Structure formats: structure tokens, C-alpha cells
C-alpha positions in Angstrom: 77.2 102.2 98.8 76.0 100.0 101.6 72.7 100.1 103.5 73.8 102.8 105.9 74.8 105.2 103.0 78.5 104.8 103.7 80.7 104.4 100.7 84.1 103.0 101.6 87.4 102.7 99.6 90.6 101.4 101.0 94.2 102.4 100.2 97.3 100.5 101.3 100.9 101.9 101.3 103.7 99.9 102.8 102.9 99.9 106.6 99.9 102.2 106.5 96.4 101.9 105.2 93.4 104.2 105.2 89.8 103.8 104.4 87.6 106.5 102.9 84.0 106.5 104.0 81.1 109.0 104.5 79.6 109.9 107.8 76.5 111.8 106.7 77.7 114.6 104.5 81.3 114.5 105.9 84.1 112.5 104.4 85.9 110.3 107.0 89.4 108.9 106.5 90.3 106.1 109.0 94.1 105.5 109.2 95.9 102.4 110.5 99.6 101.7 110.9 102.6 103.9 110.3 102.4 107.2 108.4 105.9 108.0 107.3 107.9 109.4 104.4 106.9 106.5 102.2 103.1 107.0 102.8 103.0 110.8 103.2 102.5 111.7 99.5 99.8 109.0 98.8 98.0 109.9 102.0 98.1 113.6 101.1 96.8 112.8 97.6 93.8 111.0 99.1 93.0 114.1 101.3 93.5 116.5 98.4 91.1 114.5 96.3 88.4 115.2 98.9 89.0 118.9 98.7 86.5 119.1 95.8 83.7 117.6 98.0 83.1 121.1 99.5 82.9 119.5 103.0 85.1 119.4 106.1 87.1 116.2 106.2 87.7 114.2 109.4 90.7 112.0 109.9 90.4 109.2 112.5 94.0 108.6 113.6 93.3 106.5 116.7 95.0 103.5 115.1 98.2 105.2 113.9 101.1 103.5 115.6 103.9 105.8 114.2 104.0 109.1 112.4 107.0 111.1 111.2 107.7 114.7 110.3 107.2 114.0 106.5 103.6 112.9 107.2 102.9 115.8 109.5 104.2 118.2 106.9 102.0 116.6 104.2 99.0 116.9 106.5 99.8 120.6 107.2 100.1 121.4 103.5 96.7 119.8 102.9 95.3 121.8 105.9 96.5 125.0 104.2 94.8 124.0 101.0 91.5 123.4 102.8 91.8 126.8 104.5 92.2 128.5 101.2 89.0 126.6 100.0 87.1 127.5 103.1 87.0 124.0 104.4 88.4 122.3 107.5 90.7 119.3 108.0 90.1 117.8 111.5 92.0 115.1 113.3 89.8 112.9 115.4 91.0 110.7 118.3 94.7 111.0 117.6 96.9 108.2 119.0 99.6 109.1 121.5 102.3 109.4 118.8 100.1 111.5 116.5 99.0 113.8 119.4 102.6 114.2 120.5 104.0 115.1 117.1 101.1 117.5 116.3 101.8 119.2 119.6 105.5 119.4 118.9 104.9 120.8 115.4 102.4 123.3 116.9 99.6 121.9 114.8 97.0 121.4 117.6 94.7 123.6 115.5 94.0 120.3 113.6 92.4 118.9 116.8 88.8 119.9 117.1 87.1 120.5 120.5 84.0 118.6 119.4 83.9 116.1 116.6 80.7 114.2 115.9 81.0 110.7 114.4 78.1 108.2 114.3 76.0 110.5 116.5 78.6 110.4 119.3 80.2 113.6 120.6 83.9 113.3 121.3 85.3 116.1 123.4 88.8 117.5 123.3 89.8 115.8 120.1 89.6 112.4 121.7 92.4 113.0 124.2 92.0 110.3 126.8 92.4 112.6 129.8 89.7 115.0 128.4 92.2 117.9 128.8 93.6 119.8 126.0 97.4 120.1 125.9 98.7 123.5 124.9 101.4 123.8 122.3 104.8 125.4 123.2 104.1 128.8 121.5 103.6 130.6 118.2 105.0 129.3 115.0 107.7 131.3 113.4 107.7 131.8 109.6 110.5 132.9 107.4 110.4 134.1 103.8 107.0 133.9 102.1 105.6 131.6 104.8 106.5 128.4 103.0 109.3 127.4 105.3 108.7 126.7 109.0 111.2 126.9 111.7 110.6 125.7 115.3 112.3 126.8 118.4 112.6 129.7 120.8 
């Protein structure tokens, strides 16, 4: 723990790294690099480990240069776990690739209208234009809701 009360731990996986820290009572994960099939499971494990903290978790994805569907699926699965536990998983300041893929996967629910970090209010999930981008429509579920299909 440093002088500001922020405890940080770093994880590195191939081309991605993330730092766990605390902003007040809220865990903050800051991600850098490429989140892909190789880093999806270790990243999800980091998030799941925070589920026991009984606090909403914020993921700063402003420095993510690439994200694939495996990483988005892992994040969505963790989001579902957090919902079951009555917690929230929030993406703060998504980079352009992250915002695009979350929108295509119809997971803009991860973007919060107002996220507070370091006493700064960020509006519209950190989208540079300040405008929210609507998703293409409702998600379709098949079976018991464990498989997702996208399309018209």
C-alpha cells in the first residue's frame, strides 16, 4: 500500500498487461496492450478474484490496442457473475477497438454513463465525442441462455 492508499499488483500475459489498484473502495483494473484468446482466461480470472470484494469493479481500457471475441466473451461471462452477486462490472474509457467490439457484441451495458476515477467525472463511458453509440438491437438467446447468436 502506498501513501495514497492505492495497492497495485501487475499481471502480464503475452501482449497484454493489467494492473490492479484501488480507487477509494472500488477496485480498478488498468489494461494495456492486446486482449485476445491467449490472455482472455487469465484476465477473466483476475476479474473473478475481485468478485469477493463486494464492490463494483472498473476496467480502464483506454490503452487496449486490440481485443478479440474470446476476450469479449470472457468479460461478458464475468459480467454475468457480477450480476448474480449484485455487483457491477464497468468499462471506463474504452479505446476505439474495445468500444467497437462491445457495440458489435451488444454489450454497451458495460459502459457506464458516469464513472468517477480520481475525483474526475467522465461522461458517456469516456467516448471522445461525448455521444453514446446505440447498439444494433436486442440480443437473441437460444437454449438455456448460455449460447448467444447475433444477427437479424
